[in-house]
C-alpha positions as CSV (number, residue, x, y, z in Angstrom):
1,M,-92.8,-168.9,-70.4
2,S,-95.1,-166.5,-72.2
3,E,-97.0,-167.2,-75.4
4,G,-94.3,-165.1,-77.1
5,N,-91.6,-167.5,-76.0
6,A,-93.7,-170.5,-77.2
7,A,-94.2,-168.9,-80.6
8,T,-90.5,-168.1,-80.9
9,W,-89.5,-171.6,-80.2
10,R,-92.2,-173.0,-82.4
11,N,-90.7,-170.8,-85.2
12,L,-87.2,-171.8,-84.4
13,A,-88.1,-175.5,-84.5
14,G,-89.7,-175.0,-87.9
15,Q,-86.5,-173.3,-89.1
16,A,-84.5,-176.2,-87.8
17,R,-86.7,-178.8,-89.5
18,A,-86.3,-176.8,-92.8
19,G,-82.5,-176.9,-92.4
20,E,-82.2,-173.1,-91.9
21,L,-81.1,-173.2,-88.3
22,Y,-78.8,-175.3,-86.1
23,L,-76.2,-175.1,-83.4
24,D,-72.7,-175.7,-84.6
25,D,-71.4,-177.0,-81.3
26,E,-71.9,-180.8,-80.9
27,N,-71.4,-180.8,-77.1
28,A,-73.7,-177.8,-76.5
29,A,-76.5,-179.3,-78.7
30,Y,-76.2,-182.6,-76.8
31,L,-76.1,-181.1,-73.3
32,C,-79.1,-178.8,-74.2
33,A,-81.1,-181.7,-75.5
34,K,-80.3,-183.7,-72.4
35,A,-81.4,-180.7,-70.2
36,C,-84.6,-180.5,-72.2
37,D,-85.3,-184.2,-71.5
38,E,-84.8,-183.6,-67.8
39,R,-87.1,-180.5,-67.8
40,L,-89.8,-182.4,-69.8
41,A,-89.8,-185.2,-67.2
42,E,-90.1,-182.6,-64.4
43,L,-92.9,-180.7,-66.2
44,N,-94.8,-184.0,-66.9
45,R,-94.6,-184.8,-63.2
46,I,-95.9,-181.4,-62.3
47,L,-98.7,-181.7,-64.9
48,S,-99.7,-185.0,-63.3
49,S,-99.9,-183.4,-59.9
50,T,-102.2,-180.7,-61.1
51,Q,-105.0,-183.4,-61.3
52,G,-105.3,-182.9,-57.6
53,V,-106.1,-179.2,-57.8
54,Q,-109.1,-180.0,-60.0
55,N,-110.9,-181.5,-57.0
56,I,-112.3,-178.4,-55.3
57,S,-114.2,-179.0,-52.1
58,G,-114.5,-178.1,-48.4
59,F,-116.0,-174.7,-48.8
60,G,-119.4,-175.7,-47.4
61,D,-122.8,-175.5,-48.9
62,F,-123.2,-171.8,-49.0
63,T,-124.0,-169.9,-52.2
64,M,-120.7,-168.1,-51.9
65,A,-118.9,-171.4,-51.5
66,A,-120.1,-172.6,-54.9
67,A,-118.9,-169.4,-56.5
68,L,-115.5,-169.8,-54.8
69,S,-115.2,-173.4,-55.9
70,K,-116.0,-172.4,-59.5
71,K,-113.4,-169.6,-59.4
72,F,-110.7,-172.0,-58.1
73,L,-111.6,-174.6,-60.7
74,K,-111.1,-172.1,-63.5
75,Q,-107.7,-171.4,-62.2
76,A,-106.9,-175.1,-62.1
77,T,-108.1,-176.1,-65.6
78,G,-109.7,-175.2,-68.8
79,E,-108.8,-171.6,-69.3
80,S,-105.8,-170.1,-71.1
81,N,-104.2,-169.0,-67.9
82,S,-105.1,-172.0,-65.8
83,I,-102.3,-173.9,-64.2
84,D,-102.7,-177.0,-66.5
85,Q,-102.7,-174.9,-69.7
86,V,-99.6,-172.9,-68.6
87,I,-97.7,-176.2,-67.9
88,R,-98.8,-177.6,-71.2
89,E,-97.5,-174.5,-72.9
90,H,-94.2,-174.9,-71.1
91,I,-94.0,-178.5,-72.3
92,E,-94.6,-177.5,-75.9
93,T,-91.9,-174.9,-75.7
94,V,-89.4,-177.3,-74.2
95,Q,-90.3,-179.9,-76.8
96,N,-89.6,-177.3,-79.5
97,M,-86.3,-176.4,-77.8
98,R,-85.3,-180.1,-77.7
99,E,-86.2,-180.5,-81.3
100,V,-83.8,-177.7,-82.3
101,M,-81.1,-179.3,-80.3
102,A,-81.7,-182.8,-81.6
103,I,-81.7,-181.6,-85.2
104,S,-78.5,-179.7,-84.5
105,F,-76.8,-182.7,-83.0
106,K,-77.9,-184.9,-85.8
107,R,-76.8,-182.5,-88.5
108,I,-73.3,-182.1,-86.9
109,T,-72.7,-185.8,-86.1
110,G,-75.1,-187.7,-88.3
111,Q,-76.4,-189.5,-85.1
112,D,-79.8,-189.2,-83.4
113,V,-79.6,-187.7,-79.9
114,E,-81.6,-190.8,-78.6
115,N,-78.8,-193.1,-79.9
116,A,-76.1,-190.8,-78.6
117,T,-77.7,-190.8,-75.1
118,Q,-77.8,-194.5,-75.0
119,F,-74.2,-194.7,-76.2
120,A,-73.1,-192.1,-73.6
121,N,-74.9,-194.0,-70.8
122,T,-73.3,-197.3,-71.8
123,T,-69.9,-195.7,-72.0
124,E,-70.3,-194.2,-68.5
125,Q,-71.3,-197.6,-67.1
126,V,-68.2,-199.3,-68.6
127,R,-65.8,-196.8,-67.0
């Protein structure tokens, strides 16, 4: 997702918090919020795995090896286009998407998505 997408969803979440925007389909809002939860879990696992790419070694003790290590480290962390920053931006965007869906669900049903998820899981277990 680009910074444009992140800004768009940041704006949409703000509109949802202000009561200006919501989905009018209960099932769609619930399913989208659930999909966002799954995507957030996946992105957090990926972010955890990026810790390993921050350990740059094995290029030897040449001057060029140090420059190469520095270059790869910049791609791994700390810069706006580094892998960890890109994943964090994705996480923020999906959190904003989820917030829009959760606000929509609550507005339609009067029930928090978290409570609805627990209820749906319990109902599925009883069947």
